[in-house]
N, C-alpha and C positions, 0 to 999 in steps of 0.2 A: 549570115546568121540568120536562122529560121524562124520564123514566127511560131510561138509556142501558145497553145490554148491551156490556162490554167482553171482546171477543175477542182483540185483539191488544194493543194499547197506549193508554194515555191519559198525555199528559203531566201533569206535576205542576203546572204553570200552569193548566191547565184544571180540574184539580180545586181549586185555590186560588180560581179565579174562582167556580165551583160552590158552595164554600163561602160564598164572600161574599154569593152570592145567596140562600142558604136559612139557613145557621144561623151564618154569621161565619167560624168558623175549623174546622169540620169537615164531612165528607161521609159520611153514611150510606151504606154498602154492603152487599151479599150476595154471600159467594164461592160458588160451585159446585166444592166441592173435587174432585170427579169429572171434572168437564169442563174444570177450569181457568180458569174466566170468572167475570166479577162483572157484578152492575147496580148502578150508582151514580145519584144525582140525584134519588131519592124523598125524601118527606117521612116516610115511615115504614118499617122495614125490612121490614114484612109486605107491602107494595106492590111492593117489590124482589122478594121472594121469589117473589110471585105472577107477576111478569112473566118471571121464570126458568123457574118450573113451566110456565105457559101457553107462551111462546114457544120455550124450548130443552129442553123437558120434563125440566127438574131435580126430583130427588128430594129430599123434604124431610129425609132423614137424611144428606144432601150438602151443604145449604145452611147457612149460617153468618153471621150478623149482625155485622158490625163496625163502628165510626166510624174514619175515616181523617182524621187532623190533617196536612193537607199540609205545614205550614210549621213543624212540630216535629220533632226528632230522634226521639223514639218516637212515632211515627206512628200506630200501630195500637192502639185500644181493643177488647178482645173482650167487649162488652156490648150484648146485645140481648134481647128478649123472646122473639124467634123462636128463641133458643137453649136455650129450656126446653123440652127432648126426652127425659122420662123414660123414654119406651120404647126410646130410643138410648142412655141411660145418662148423659145431661147434665142435671143436675137444678137449675141454675142460670142465670142470664141469661148468665153467664160462659162461656167454653168451657174446660171441665175438662181434656179429654185434651190432653195435650202434644204428640202426634204431629198432631192436627188443627191446634193454633195453629202448628207450624212449617210444615205444607202451607199454610195460610193465608199466613204470612210470605213462604213461597216464591213463591206465585201473587202476590201483591201486588209483590213484588220485581221479578217477570217481566212485569207488566202496566202499572206506573207507570215511566215514563221521566224 
């Protein structure tokens, strides 16, 4: 499965199909909170982040790894190794800053239909 960059929208059905192909119930995604885009479909968040940096010139401080569970009510899990960014104030795999979490949720709501 290729990594896709989502700039407009992706359907929940497409995400569900991607999840079934790779992990069963989740899709890994990396969100660029500055450009309000995301990469999905990779096996690892780091691969998706690399694609965003290479193709979209994303900056490390703006990319955050999440897991999307398209068929669950609470569909976003803020857990990824790429979120370990001590120099940017994030010292765990979780997204610690509530404003960044809120921004990620807004972007996900905009991009998933």
